[in-house]
A tleap script that builds the chain and sets N, CA, C and O, in Angstrom:
source leaprc.protein.ff14SB
mol = sequence {
  NMET THR HIE THR ARG TYR ALA PHE VAL LYS
  ALA ASN TRP HIE ALA GLU ILE VAL ASP GLN
  ALA LEU GLU GLY PHE LEU GLU LEU ILE PRO
  ALA ALA ALA VAL ASP VAL PHE ASP VAL PRO
  GLY ALA PHE GLU LEU PRO LEU LEU ALA ARG
  ASP LEU ALA ALA SER GLY ARG TYR ALA ALA
  VAL ALA ALA ALA ALA LEU VAL VAL ASP GLY
  GLY ILE TYR ARG HIE ASP PHE VAL ALA ALA
  ALA VAL VAL ASN GLY LEU MET ARG ALA GLY
  LEU ASP THR GLY VAL PRO VAL LEU SER VAL
  SER LEU THR PRO HIE HIE PHE GLN GLU THR
  GLU HIE HIE ARG GLY ILE PHE ARG ALA HIE
  PHE LEU GLU LYS GLY ARG GLU ALA ALA ARG
  ALA ALA LEU ALA ILE GLY GLN THR ARG ALA
  ALA LEU ALA CALA
}
set mol.1.N position { 117.894 1.057 5.470 }
set mol.1.CA position { 117.270 -0.253 5.537 }
set mol.1.C position { 115.786 -0.125 5.198 }
set mol.1.O position { 115.081 0.683 5.803 }
set mol.2.N position { 115.311 -0.906 4.244 }
set mol.2.CA position { 113.916 -0.859 3.848 }
set mol.2.C position { 113.141 -1.948 4.569 }
set mol.2.O position { 113.514 -3.121 4.543 }
set mol.3.N position { 112.062 -1.540 5.208 }
set mol.3.CA position { 111.218 -2.493 5.921 }
set mol.3.C position { 110.039 -2.878 5.048 }
set mol.3.O position { 109.465 -2.039 4.354 }
set mol.4.N position { 109.691 -4.129 5.087 }
set mol.4.CA position { 108.531 -4.582 4.325 }
set mol.4.C position { 107.454 -5.137 5.244 }
set mol.4.O position { 106.511 -5.783 4.786 }
set mol.5.N position { 107.593 -4.888 6.526 }
set mol.5.CA position { 106.590 -5.346 7.488 }
set mol.5.C position { 105.804 -4.152 8.006 }
set mol.5.O position { 106.293 -3.023 8.054 }
set mol.6.N position { 104.582 -4.442 8.388 }
set mol.6.CA position { 103.682 -3.423 8.901 }
set mol.6.C position { 103.065 -3.933 10.187 }
set mol.6.O position { 102.848 -5.133 10.349 }
set mol.7.N position { 102.780 -3.012 11.103 }
set mol.7.CA position { 102.080 -3.364 12.345 }
set mol.7.C position { 100.673 -2.775 12.269 }
set mol.7.O position { 100.473 -1.664 11.777 }
set mol.8.N position { 99.721 -3.529 12.756 }
set mol.8.CA position { 98.336 -3.075 12.816 }
set mol.8.C position { 97.839 -3.299 14.241 }
set mol.8.O position { 97.776 -4.433 14.715 }
set mol.9.N position { 97.488 -2.210 14.917 }
set mol.9.CA position { 97.024 -2.278 16.310 }
set mol.9.C position { 95.540 -1.936 16.309 }
set mol.9.O position { 95.117 -0.958 15.693 }
set mol.10.N position { 94.752 -2.754 17.009 }
set mol.10.CA position { 93.313 -2.493 17.030 }
set mol.10.C position { 92.755 -2.620 18.439 }
set mol.10.O position { 93.158 -3.482 19.221 }
set mol.11.N position { 91.820 -1.735 18.733 }
set mol.11.CA position { 91.151 -1.738 20.026 }
set mol.11.C position { 90.067 -2.808 20.037 }
set mol.11.O position { 89.408 -3.050 19.025 }
set mol.12.N position { 89.891 -3.443 21.185 }
set mol.12.CA position { 88.896 -4.513 21.298 }
set mol.12.C position { 87.463 -4.005 21.472 }
set mol.12.O position { 86.519 -4.746 21.198 }
set mol.13.N position { 87.278 -2.760 21.919 }
set mol.13.CA position { 85.928 -2.220 22.020 }
set mol.13.C position { 85.329 -2.128 20.626 }
set mol.13.O position { 85.973 -1.619 19.710 }
set mol.14.N position { 84.124 -2.606 20.457 }
set mol.14.CA position { 83.435 -2.624 19.162 }
set mol.14.C position { 84.241 -3.400 18.125 }
set mol.14.O position { 84.353 -2.980 16.973 }
set mol.15.N position { 84.793 -4.522 18.535 }
set mol.15.CA position { 85.668 -5.320 17.671 }
set mol.15.C position { 84.994 -5.719 16.363 }
set mol.15.O position { 85.656 -5.779 15.327 }
set mol.16.N position { 83.688 -5.994 16.388 }
set mol.16.CA position { 83.012 -6.416 15.157 }
set mol.16.C position { 83.046 -5.320 14.095 }
set mol.16.O position { 82.905 -5.601 12.905 }
set mol.17.N position { 83.230 -4.085 14.521 }
set mol.17.CA position { 83.354 -2.960 13.593 }
set mol.17.C position { 84.823 -2.663 13.316 }
set mol.17.O position { 85.233 -2.569 12.159 }
set mol.18.N position { 85.605 -2.516 14.365 }
set mol.18.CA position { 87.017 -2.131 14.241 }
set mol.18.C position { 87.814 -3.171 13.437 }
set mol.18.O position { 88.696 -2.804 12.661 }
set mol.19.N position { 87.514 -4.444 13.615 }
set mol.19.CA position { 88.235 -5.499 12.894 }
set mol.19.C position { 88.093 -5.370 11.383 }
set mol.19.O position { 88.922 -5.892 10.637 }
set mol.20.N position { 87.060 -4.686 10.929 }
set mol.20.CA position { 86.887 -4.487 9.488 }
set mol.20.C position { 88.017 -3.636 8.904 }
set mol.20.O position { 88.372 -3.792 7.735 }
set mol.21.N position { 88.578 -2.741 9.712 }
set mol.21.CA position { 89.705 -1.935 9.235 }
set mol.21.C position { 90.896 -2.830 8.904 }
set mol.21.O position { 91.596 -2.605 7.917 }
set mol.22.N position { 91.116 -3.835 9.727 }
set mol.22.CA position { 92.193 -4.785 9.439 }
set mol.22.C position { 91.902 -5.535 8.147 }
set mol.22.O position { 92.800 -5.738 7.330 }
set mol.23.N position { 90.660 -5.946 7.959 }
set mol.23.CA position { 90.289 -6.654 6.719 }
set mol.23.C position { 90.590 -5.787 5.503 }
set mol.23.O position { 91.150 -6.276 4.521 }
set mol.24.N position { 90.230 -4.516 5.553 }
set mol.24.CA position { 90.516 -3.611 4.445 }
set mol.24.C position { 92.005 -3.431 4.230 }
set mol.24.O position { 92.468 -3.397 3.090 }
set mol.25.N position { 92.755 -3.317 5.305 }
set mol.25.CA position { 94.208 -3.169 5.237 }
set mol.25.C position { 94.825 -4.379 4.536 }
set mol.25.O position { 95.724 -4.239 3.706 }
set mol.26.N position { 94.328 -5.566 4.884 }
set mol.26.CA position { 94.877 -6.806 4.319 }
set mol.26.C position { 94.465 -7.040 2.879 }
set mol.26.O position { 95.013 -7.929 2.226 }
set mol.27.N position { 93.529 -6.279 2.368 }
set mol.27.CA position { 93.188 -6.367 0.947 }
set mol.27.C position { 94.316 -5.819 0.080 }
set mol.27.O position { 94.455 -6.215 -1.077 }
set mol.28.N position { 95.118 -4.916 0.627 }
set mol.28.CA position { 96.188 -4.282 -0.139 }
set mol.28.C position { 97.584 -4.696 0.296 }
set mol.28.O position { 98.520 -4.655 -0.503 }
set mol.29.N position { 97.731 -5.089 1.542 }
set mol.29.CA position { 99.032 -5.517 2.060 }
set mol.29.C position { 98.878 -6.964 2.516 }
set mol.29.O position { 97.996 -7.262 3.322 }
set mol.30.N position { 99.712 -7.860 2.020 }
set mol.30.CA position { 99.557 -9.285 2.355 }
set mol.30.C position { 99.629 -9.554 3.858 }
set mol.30.O position { 100.445 -8.963 4.565 }
set mol.31.N position { 98.783 -10.436 4.328 }
set mol.31.CA position { 98.733 -10.785 5.744 }
set mol.31.C position { 100.095 -11.247 6.263 }
set mol.31.O position { 100.424 -11.013 7.425 }
set mol.32.N position { 100.881 -11.894 5.417 }
set mol.32.CA position { 102.201 -12.379 5.832 }
set mol.32.C position { 103.151 -11.237 6.173 }
set mol.32.O position { 104.169 -11.456 6.830 }
set mol.33.N position { 102.828 -10.007 5.730 }
set mol.33.CA position { 103.680 -8.846 5.990 }
set mol.33.C position { 103.145 -7.975 7.119 }
set mol.33.O position { 103.683 -6.899 7.379 }
set mol.34.N position { 102.078 -8.438 7.801 }
set mol.34.CA position { 101.422 -7.617 8.825 }
set mol.34.C position { 101.394 -8.354 10.158 }
set mol.34.O position { 100.916 -9.485 10.246 }
set mol.35.N position { 101.907 -7.706 11.183 }
set mol.35.CA position { 101.797 -8.213 12.554 }
set mol.35.C position { 100.637 -7.479 13.214 }
set mol.35.O position { 100.570 -6.250 13.182 }
set mol.36.N position { 99.727 -8.240 13.809 }
set mol.36.CA position { 98.510 -7.673 14.389 }
set mol.36.C position { 98.589 -7.719 15.912 }
set mol.36.O position { 98.990 -8.723 16.501 }
set mol.37.N position { 98.196 -6.607 16.533 }
set mol.37.CA position { 98.226 -6.481 17.981 }
set mol.37.C position { 96.882 -5.940 18.461 }
set mol.37.O position { 96.284 -5.080 17.815 }
set mol.38.N position { 96.416 -6.450 19.593 }
set mol.38.CA position { 95.169 -5.983 20.189 }
set mol.38.C position { 95.471 -5.211 21.466 }
set mol.38.O position { 96.394 -5.544 22.210 }
set mol.39.N position { 94.681 -4.179 21.702 }
set mol.39.CA position { 94.725 -3.440 22.960 }
set mol.39.C position { 93.293 -3.352 23.490 }
set mol.39.O position { 92.342 -3.499 22.722 }
set mol.40.N position { 93.130 -3.113 24.792 }
set mol.40.CA position { 91.771 -3.080 25.344 }
set mol.40.C position { 90.875 -2.017 24.709 }
set mol.40.O position { 89.740 -2.307 24.331 }
set mol.41.N position { 91.377 -0.795 24.592 }
set mol.41.CA position { 90.568 0.292 24.061 }
set mol.41.C position { 91.419 1.303 23.334 }
set mol.41.O position { 92.632 1.138 23.209 }
set mol.42.N position { 90.779 2.347 22.856 }
set mol.42.CA position { 91.463 3.360 22.051 }
set mol.42.C position { 92.584 4.058 22.806 }
set mol.42.O position { 93.627 4.366 22.230 }
set mol.43.N position { 92.372 4.308 24.088 }
set mol.43.CA position { 93.352 5.057 24.869 }
set mol.43.C position { 94.701 4.362 24.925 }
set mol.43.O position { 95.725 5.018 25.117 }
set mol.44.N position { 94.719 3.046 24.759 }
set mol.44.CA position { 95.973 2.282 24.810 }
set mol.44.C position { 96.714 2.242 23.475 }
set mol.44.O position { 97.846 1.760 23.416 }
set mol.45.N position { 96.101 2.735 22.413 }
set mol.45.CA position { 96.737 2.687 21.092 }
set mol.45.C position { 98.062 3.446 20.991 }
set mol.45.O position { 99.040 2.870 20.513 }
set mol.46.N position { 98.142 4.712 21.420 }
set mol.46.CA position { 99.375 5.465 21.176 }
set mol.46.C position { 100.630 4.860 21.795 }
set mol.46.O position { 101.687 4.871 21.164 }
set mol.47.N position { 100.540 4.340 23.000 }
set mol.47.CA position { 101.724 3.786 23.651 }
set mol.47.C position { 102.252 2.579 22.886 }
set mol.47.O position { 103.450 2.489 22.619 }
set mol.48.N position { 101.375 1.657 22.534 }
set mol.48.CA position { 101.839 0.479 21.793 }
set mol.48.C position { 102.290 0.865 20.388 }
set mol.48.O position { 103.271 0.322 19.882 }
set mol.49.N position { 101.586 1.792 19.759 }
set mol.49.CA position { 102.003 2.251 18.427 }
set mol.49.C position { 103.406 2.852 18.489 }
set mol.49.O position { 104.231 2.606 17.610 }
set mol.50.N position { 103.668 3.632 19.518 }
set mol.50.CA position { 105.005 4.212 19.680 }
set mol.50.C position { 106.062 3.127 19.869 }
set mol.50.O position { 107.126 3.172 19.253 }
set mol.51.N position { 105.761 2.154 20.724 }
set mol.51.CA position { 106.718 1.079 20.978 }
set mol.51.C position { 106.994 0.273 19.710 }
set mol.51.O position { 108.139 -0.083 19.430 }
set mol.52.N position { 105.951 -0.008 18.953 }
set mol.52.CA position { 106.122 -0.763 17.707 }
set mol.52.C position { 106.928 0.041 16.695 }
set mol.52.O position { 107.825 -0.495 16.044 }
set mol.53.N position { 106.610 1.323 16.563 }
set mol.53.CA position { 107.353 2.177 15.637 }
set mol.53.C position { 108.820 2.273 16.046 }
set mol.53.O position { 109.707 2.212 15.195 }
set mol.54.N position { 109.078 2.422 17.342 }
set mol.54.CA position { 110.447 2.558 17.844 }
set mol.54.C position { 111.252 1.268 17.717 }
set mol.54.O position { 112.481 1.300 17.779 }
set mol.55.N position { 110.580 0.142 17.541 }
set mol.55.CA position { 111.283 -1.144 17.448 }
set mol.55.C position { 112.154 -1.246 16.204 }
set mol.55.O position { 113.078 -2.058 16.167 }
set mol.56.N position { 111.881 -0.448 15.199 }
set mol.56.CA position { 112.646 -0.499 13.966 }
set mol.56.C position { 112.241 -1.642 13.048 }
set mol.56.O position { 112.889 -1.866 12.025 }
set mol.57.N position { 111.207 -2.354 13.382 }
set mol.57.CA position { 110.786 -3.524 12.591 }
set mol.57.C position { 109.781 -3.201 11.500 }
set mol.57.O position { 109.562 -4.016 10.604 }
set mol.58.N position { 109.162 -2.022 11.557 }
set mol.58.CA position { 108.012 -1.769 10.704 }
set mol.58.C position { 108.180 -0.538 9.817 }
set mol.58.O position { 108.749 0.474 10.227 }
set mol.59.N position { 107.672 -0.652 8.598 }
set mol.59.CA position { 107.650 0.480 7.677 }
set mol.59.C position { 106.600 1.486 8.104 }
set mol.59.O position { 106.759 2.687 7.881 }
set mol.60.N position { 105.522 1.003 8.718 }
set mol.60.CA position { 104.444 1.863 9.208 }
set mol.60.C position { 103.635 1.094 10.251 }
set mol.60.O position { 103.652 -0.136 10.303 }
set mol.61.N position { 102.939 1.853 11.066 }
set mol.61.CA position { 102.049 1.285 12.078 }
set mol.61.C position { 100.671 1.894 11.852 }
set mol.61.O position { 100.539 3.116 11.785 }
set mol.62.N position { 99.649 1.061 11.734 }
set mol.62.CA position { 98.270 1.540 11.638 }
set mol.62.C position { 97.566 1.228 12.951 }
set mol.62.O position { 97.800 0.181 13.554 }
set mol.63.N position { 96.705 2.137 13.391 }
set mol.63.CA position { 96.009 1.961 14.659 }
set mol.63.C position { 94.521 2.248 14.459 }
set mol.63.O position { 94.149 3.289 13.919 }
set mol.64.N position { 93.675 1.313 14.900 }
set mol.64.CA position { 92.242 1.429 14.651 }
set mol.64.C position { 91.424 1.341 15.931 }
set mol.64.O position { 91.688 0.512 16.802 }
set mol.65.N position { 90.423 2.216 16.025 }
set mol.65.CA position { 89.500 2.203 17.164 }
set mol.65.C position { 88.240 2.969 16.784 }
set mol.65.O position { 88.246 3.810 15.884 }
set mol.66.N position { 87.170 2.660 17.486 }
set mol.66.CA position { 85.923 3.406 17.378 }
set mol.66.C position { 85.632 3.971 18.766 }
set mol.66.O position { 85.413 3.219 19.716 }
set mol.67.N position { 85.630 5.290 18.875 }
set mol.67.CA position { 85.379 5.957 20.150 }
set mol.67.C position { 83.976 6.548 20.076 }
set mol.67.O position { 83.720 7.465 19.296 }
set mol.68.N position { 83.075 6.019 20.889 }
set mol.68.CA position { 81.684 6.477 20.843 }
set mol.68.C position { 81.291 7.158 22.147 }
set mol.68.O position { 81.937 6.982 23.180 }
set mol.69.N position { 80.234 7.927 22.075 }
set mol.69.CA position { 79.706 8.625 23.239 }
set mol.69.C position { 78.981 7.619 24.123 }
set mol.69.O position { 77.894 7.147 23.790 }
set mol.70.N position { 79.601 7.301 25.253 }
set mol.70.CA position { 78.999 6.356 26.176 }
set mol.70.C position { 78.061 7.021 27.162 }
set mol.70.O position { 77.457 6.351 28.000 }
set mol.71.N position { 77.937 8.344 27.066 }
set mol.71.CA position { 77.025 9.059 27.927 }
set mol.71.C position { 77.580 9.407 29.292 }
set mol.71.O position { 76.931 10.126 30.052 }
set mol.72.N position { 78.762 8.917 29.623 }
set mol.72.CA position { 79.331 9.150 30.948 }
set mol.72.C position { 80.521 10.108 30.868 }
set mol.72.O position { 80.673 10.980 31.723 }
set mol.73.N position { 81.346 9.953 29.865 }
set mol.73.CA position { 82.539 10.772 29.737 }
set mol.73.C position { 82.504 11.508 28.401 }
set mol.73.O position { 81.697 11.195 27.525 }
set mol.74.N position { 83.384 12.480 28.262 }
set mol.74.CA position { 83.471 13.233 27.018 }
set mol.74.C position { 84.318 12.456 26.023 }
set mol.74.O position { 85.546 12.540 26.045 }
set mol.75.N position { 83.668 11.708 25.160 }
set mol.75.CA position { 84.381 10.863 24.209 }
set mol.75.C position { 85.246 11.670 23.253 }
set mol.75.O position { 86.237 11.151 22.741 }
set mol.76.N position { 84.896 12.927 22.999 }
set mol.76.CA position { 85.710 13.746 22.112 }
set mol.76.C position { 87.082 14.029 22.716 }
set mol.76.O position { 88.063 14.157 21.984 }
set mol.77.N position { 87.164 14.129 24.041 }
set mol.77.CA position { 88.465 14.312 24.681 }
set mol.77.C position { 89.328 13.063 24.515 }
set mol.77.O position { 90.524 13.156 24.241 }
set mol.78.N position { 88.711 11.900 24.681 }
set mol.78.CA position { 89.440 10.641 24.500 }
set mol.78.C position { 89.930 10.545 23.055 }
set mol.78.O position { 91.092 10.221 22.809 }
set mol.79.N position { 89.048 10.824 22.114 }
set mol.79.CA position { 89.421 10.733 20.695 }
set mol.79.C position { 90.570 11.679 20.361 }
set mol.79.O position { 91.500 11.299 19.649 }
set mol.80.N position { 90.510 12.898 20.866 }
set mol.80.CA position { 91.582 13.863 20.597 }
set mol.80.C position { 92.901 13.394 21.199 }
set mol.80.O position { 93.952 13.516 20.569 }
set mol.81.N position { 92.849 12.858 22.414 }
set mol.81.CA position { 94.071 12.359 23.052 }
set mol.81.C position { 94.673 11.214 22.243 }
set mol.81.O position { 95.892 11.132 22.092 }
set mol.82.N position { 93.832 10.339 21.728 }
set mol.82.CA position { 94.311 9.194 20.948 }
set mol.82.C position { 94.968 9.664 19.650 }
set mol.82.O position { 96.086 9.255 19.335 }
set mol.83.N position { 94.287 10.506 18.913 }
set mol.83.CA position { 94.830 10.967 17.630 }
set mol.83.C position { 96.107 11.777 17.843 }
set mol.83.O position { 97.072 11.624 17.095 }
set mol.84.N position { 96.114 12.632 18.854 }
set mol.84.CA position { 97.330 13.396 19.155 }
set mol.84.C position { 98.475 12.471 19.566 }
set mol.84.O position { 99.621 12.682 19.168 }
set mol.85.N position { 98.165 11.449 20.359 }
set mol.85.CA position { 99.185 10.489 20.765 }
set mol.85.C position { 99.749 9.713 19.592 }
set mol.85.O position { 100.952 9.457 19.530 }
set mol.86.N position { 98.885 9.338 18.662 }
set mol.86.CA position { 99.357 8.613 17.476 }
set mol.86.C position { 100.246 9.507 16.614 }
set mol.86.O position { 101.275 9.063 16.105 }
set mol.87.N position { 99.848 10.757 16.455 }
set mol.87.CA position { 100.667 11.698 15.684 }
set mol.87.C position { 102.029 11.871 16.354 }
set mol.87.O position { 103.063 11.865 15.687 }
set mol.88.N position { 102.019 12.022 17.651 }
set mol.88.CA position { 103.282 12.186 18.396 }
set mol.88.C position { 104.163 10.956 18.248 }
set mol.88.O position { 105.380 11.079 18.104 }
set mol.89.N position { 103.559 9.765 18.281 }
set mol.89.CA position { 104.342 8.533 18.130 }
set mol.89.C position { 105.071 8.521 16.796 }
set mol.89.O position { 106.240 8.142 16.725 }
set mol.90.N position { 104.386 8.933 15.746 }
set mol.90.CA position { 105.022 8.981 14.430 }
set mol.90.C position { 106.117 10.029 14.361 }
set mol.90.O position { 107.200 9.768 13.838 }
set mol.91.N position { 105.839 11.206 14.886 }
set mol.91.CA position { 106.841 12.273 14.851 }
set mol.91.C position { 108.053 11.942 15.713 }
set mol.91.O position { 109.185 12.236 15.329 }
set mol.92.N position { 107.825 11.336 16.870 }
set mol.92.CA position { 108.934 11.015 17.779 }
set mol.92.C position { 109.820 9.898 17.246 }
set mol.92.O position { 111.022 9.883 17.511 }
set mol.93.N position { 109.245 8.969 16.504 }
set mol.93.CA position { 110.019 7.812 16.040 }
set mol.93.C position { 110.474 7.922 14.592 }
set mol.93.O position { 111.391 7.212 14.177 }
set mol.94.N position { 109.849 8.800 13.821 }
set mol.94.CA position { 110.176 8.904 12.409 }
set mol.94.C position { 109.541 7.803 11.569 }
set mol.94.O position { 109.866 7.660 10.390 }
set mol.95.N position { 108.649 7.031 12.157 }
set mol.95.CA position { 107.942 5.959 11.453 }
set mol.95.C position { 106.489 6.391 11.290 }
set mol.95.O position { 105.874 6.834 12.260 }
set mol.96.N position { 105.927 6.276 10.095 }
set mol.96.CA position { 104.527 6.660 9.919 }
set mol.96.C position { 103.603 5.870 10.842 }
set mol.96.O position { 103.638 4.640 10.873 }
set mol.97.N position { 102.779 6.594 11.587 }
set mol.97.CA position { 101.750 5.990 12.431 }
set mol.97.C position { 100.421 6.522 11.912 }
set mol.97.O position { 100.128 7.714 12.011 }
set mol.98.N position { 99.632 5.622 11.361 }
set mol.98.CA position { 98.403 5.995 10.667 }
set mol.98.C position { 97.190 5.732 11.542 }
set mol.98.O position { 97.089 4.683 12.179 }
set mol.99.N position { 96.272 6.685 11.572 }
set mol.99.CA position { 95.098 6.567 12.418 }
set mol.99.C position { 93.874 6.123 11.626 }
set mol.99.O position { 93.507 6.728 10.619 }
set mol.100.N position { 93.261 5.062 12.103 }
set mol.100.CA position { 91.941 4.640 11.649 }
set mol.100.C position { 91.056 4.685 12.899 }
set mol.100.O position { 90.242 3.795 13.145 }
set mol.101.N position { 91.243 5.734 13.663 }
set mol.101.CA position { 90.507 5.906 14.912 }
set mol.101.C position { 89.427 6.948 14.677 }
set mol.101.O position { 89.720 8.125 14.468 }
set mol.102.N position { 88.195 6.515 14.712 }
set mol.102.CA position { 87.081 7.370 14.335 }
set mol.102.C position { 86.153 7.635 15.510 }
set mol.102.O position { 85.970 6.790 16.386 }
set mol.103.N position { 85.574 8.824 15.507 }
set mol.103.CA position { 84.639 9.248 16.540 }
set mol.103.C position { 83.393 9.794 15.853 }
set mol.103.O position { 83.366 10.964 15.471 }
set mol.104.N position { 82.367 8.974 15.689 }
set mol.104.CA position { 81.161 9.466 15.020 }
set mol.104.C position { 80.380 10.441 15.905 }
set mol.104.O position { 80.396 10.346 17.133 }
set mol.105.N position { 79.703 11.372 15.248 }
set mol.105.CA position { 78.849 12.301 15.996 }
set mol.105.C position { 77.679 11.558 16.622 }
set mol.105.O position { 77.276 11.842 17.751 }
set mol.106.N position { 77.144 10.610 15.877 }
set mol.106.CA position { 75.985 9.852 16.356 }
set mol.106.C position { 76.208 8.381 16.057 }
set mol.106.O position { 76.367 7.994 14.900 }
set mol.107.N position { 76.218 7.574 17.085 }
set mol.107.CA position { 76.327 6.126 16.916 }
set mol.107.C position { 75.293 5.481 17.815 }
set mol.107.O position { 75.204 5.783 19.006 }
set mol.108.N position { 74.529 4.604 17.239 }
set mol.108.CA position { 73.522 3.867 17.998 }
set mol.108.C position { 73.787 2.380 17.831 }
set mol.108.O position { 74.205 1.924 16.767 }
set mol.109.N position { 73.540 1.639 18.892 }
set mol.109.CA position { 73.745 0.189 18.866 }
set mol.109.C position { 72.599 -0.499 18.119 }
set mol.109.O position { 71.860 -1.304 18.685 }
set mol.110.N position { 72.474 -0.164 16.847 }
set mol.110.CA position { 71.481 -0.814 15.998 }
set mol.110.C position { 72.208 -1.529 14.875 }
set mol.110.O position { 73.340 -1.177 14.544 }
set mol.111.N position { 71.575 -2.520 14.292 }
set mol.111.CA position { 72.212 -3.234 13.181 }
set mol.111.C position { 72.471 -2.290 12.013 }
set mol.111.O position { 73.471 -2.434 11.310 }
set mol.112.N position { 71.592 -1.340 11.803 }
set mol.112.CA position { 71.783 -0.370 10.718 }
set mol.112.C position { 73.080 0.422 10.918 }
set mol.112.O position { 73.893 0.520 9.999 }
set mol.113.N position { 73.275 0.985 12.107 }
set mol.113.CA position { 74.494 1.759 12.374 }
set mol.113.C position { 75.734 0.868 12.366 }
set mol.113.O position { 76.774 1.258 11.833 }
set mol.114.N position { 75.632 -0.319 12.951 }
set mol.114.CA position { 76.793 -1.219 12.937 }
set mol.114.C position { 77.175 -1.555 11.497 }
set mol.114.O position { 78.361 -1.623 11.174 }
set mol.115.N position { 76.196 -1.762 10.641 }
set mol.115.CA position { 76.475 -2.063 9.230 }
set mol.115.C position { 77.160 -0.903 8.527 }
set mol.115.O position { 78.112 -1.095 7.771 }
set mol.116.N position { 76.668 0.296 8.782 }
set mol.116.CA position { 77.281 1.487 8.176 }
set mol.116.C position { 78.740 1.607 8.600 }
set mol.116.O position { 79.614 1.850 7.768 }
set mol.117.N position { 79.001 1.439 9.890 }
set mol.117.CA position { 80.361 1.617 10.380 }
set mol.117.C position { 81.273 0.446 10.020 }
set mol.117.O position { 82.477 0.644 9.857 }
set mol.118.N position { 80.740 -0.755 9.894 }
set mol.118.CA position { 81.573 -1.870 9.409 }
set mol.118.C position { 82.073 -1.559 8.002 }
set mol.118.O position { 83.256 -1.734 7.710 }
set mol.119.N position { 81.179 -1.101 7.134 }
set mol.119.CA position { 81.574 -0.752 5.763 }
set mol.119.C position { 82.562 0.410 5.761 }
set mol.119.O position { 83.525 0.411 4.994 }
set mol.120.N position { 82.323 1.391 6.618 }
set mol.120.CA position { 83.208 2.552 6.684 }
set mol.120.C position { 84.612 2.146 7.149 }
set mol.120.O position { 85.608 2.604 6.589 }
set mol.121.N position { 84.688 1.299 8.161 }
set mol.121.CA position { 85.994 0.857 8.657 }
set mol.121.C position { 86.724 0.004 7.631 }
set mol.121.O position { 87.951 0.064 7.543 }
set mol.122.N position { 85.996 -0.786 6.857 }
set mol.122.CA position { 86.626 -1.562 5.790 }
set mol.122.C position { 87.339 -0.620 4.819 }
set mol.122.O position { 88.494 -0.848 4.458 }
set mol.123.N position { 86.650 0.430 4.404 }
set mol.123.CA position { 87.248 1.403 3.487 }
set mol.123.C position { 88.384 2.171 4.149 }
set mol.123.O position { 89.404 2.430 3.511 }
set mol.124.N position { 88.226 2.540 5.418 }
set mol.124.CA position { 89.297 3.256 6.109 }
set mol.124.C position { 90.551 2.385 6.247 }
set mol.124.O position { 91.668 2.901 6.208 }
set mol.125.N position { 90.377 1.092 6.405 }
set mol.125.CA position { 91.518 0.179 6.432 }
set mol.125.C position { 92.256 0.165 5.095 }
set mol.125.O position { 93.486 0.162 5.048 }
set mol.126.N position { 91.485 0.159 4.018 }
set mol.126.CA position { 92.110 0.242 2.680 }
set mol.126.C position { 92.886 1.551 2.532 }
set mol.126.O position { 94.002 1.574 2.013 }
set mol.127.N position { 92.270 2.637 2.999 }
set mol.127.CA position { 92.938 3.943 2.913 }
set mol.127.C position { 94.238 3.959 3.716 }
set mol.127.O position { 95.232 4.532 3.271 }
set mol.128.N position { 94.237 3.345 4.877 }
set mol.128.CA position { 95.460 3.284 5.688 }
set mol.128.C position { 96.543 2.485 4.960 }
set mol.128.O position { 97.713 2.865 4.982 }
set mol.129.N position { 96.159 1.389 4.321 }
set mol.129.CA position { 97.136 0.597 3.572 }
set mol.129.C position { 97.705 1.407 2.405 }
set mol.129.O position { 98.913 1.397 2.168 }
set mol.130.N position { 96.834 2.105 1.681 }
set mol.130.CA position { 97.314 2.944 0.569 }
set mol.130.C position { 98.277 4.014 1.088 }
set mol.130.O position { 99.306 4.283 0.468 }
set mol.131.N position { 97.939 4.617 2.217 }
set mol.131.CA position { 98.801 5.652 2.798 }
set mol.131.C position { 100.144 5.063 3.221 }
set mol.131.O position { 101.189 5.664 2.970 }
set mol.132.N position { 100.126 3.896 3.858 }
set mol.132.CA position { 101.377 3.258 4.283 }
set mol.132.C position { 102.275 2.983 3.085 }
set mol.132.O position { 103.477 3.241 3.132 }
set mol.133.N position { 101.693 2.463 2.022 }
set mol.133.CA position { 102.478 2.158 0.821 }
set mol.133.C position { 102.995 3.437 0.156 }
set mol.133.O position { 104.150 3.492 -0.265 }
set mol.134.N position { 102.150 4.456 0.061 }
set mol.134.CA position { 102.541 5.706 -0.594 }
set mol.134.C position { 103.635 6.425 0.184 }
set mol.134.O position { 104.596 6.923 -0.404 }
set mol.135.N position { 103.492 6.479 1.508 }
set mol.135.CA position { 104.513 7.136 2.328 }
set mol.135.C position { 105.837 6.396 2.196 }
set mol.135.O position { 106.892 7.024 2.108 }
set mol.136.N position { 105.790 5.082 2.182 }
set mol.136.CA position { 107.013 4.281 2.004 }
set mol.136.C position { 107.690 4.576 0.684 }
set mol.136.O position { 108.912 4.718 0.629 }
set mol.137.N position { 106.909 4.669 -0.382 }
set mol.137.CA position { 107.482 4.958 -1.697 }
set mol.137.C position { 108.102 6.354 -1.742 }
set mol.137.O position { 109.189 6.540 -2.288 }
set mol.138.N position { 107.413 7.316 -1.174 }
set mol.138.CA position { 107.921 8.683 -1.161 }
set mol.138.C position { 109.214 8.793 -0.353 }
set mol.138.O position { 110.174 9.436 -0.778 }
set mol.139.N position { 109.220 8.164 0.799 }
set mol.139.CA position { 110.411 8.228 1.646 }
set mol.139.C position { 111.584 7.491 0.993 }
set mol.139.O position { 112.729 7.928 1.111 }
set mol.140.N position { 111.311 6.381 0.308 }
set mol.140.CA position { 112.371 5.654 -0.402 }
set mol.140.C position { 112.952 6.527 -1.521 }
set mol.140.O position { 114.165 6.544 -1.733 }
set mol.141.N position { 112.091 7.242 -2.225 }
set mol.141.CA position { 112.566 8.123 -3.291 }
set mol.141.C position { 113.415 9.263 -2.726 }
set mol.141.O position { 114.402 9.669 -3.340 }
set mol.142.N position { 113.032 9.774 -1.566 }
set mol.142.CA position { 113.812 10.849 -0.935 }
set mol.142.C position { 115.186 10.347 -0.502 }
set mol.142.O position { 116.164 11.094 -0.548 }
set mol.143.N position { 115.262 9.107 -0.090 }
set mol.143.CA position { 116.522 8.530 0.389 }
set mol.143.C position { 117.467 8.151 -0.758 }
set mol.143.O position { 118.667 7.977 -0.550 }
set mol.144.N position { 116.920 8.027 -1.952 }
set mol.144.CA position { 117.740 7.582 -3.108 }
set mol.144.C position { 118.626 8.691 -3.620 }
set mol.144.O position { 119.373 8.492 -4.577 }
savepdb mol mol.pdb
quit
């Protein structure tokens, strides 16, 4: 069975930046073919991504978040847990789960940095869409 729908999950933290990944994704995959889901933060991405992938409704699931150093916790541990969880979701379900979850070395709450990361997330969203389409084509060819 070939799926033509895609799921896009995005964290609400830094939404003005993270939402740009969805915009980039929708430049290549029509909005009518994408179901969008919000989660509170990056840590919640893998569970919902797994559930969406396991539903059998989607050709791929993309997950987007920006994990920054808040000065209180080790953000690199959170980022690693998220990316590992997303990888596991894809491997466990057999559905591609694509990460647009980024952890910059240095992020400052300035308009300059927000602008840089908005542009970066826009491009990363496009890359996720290209990957979703390419993986689908490759897997379809393998099944033929």
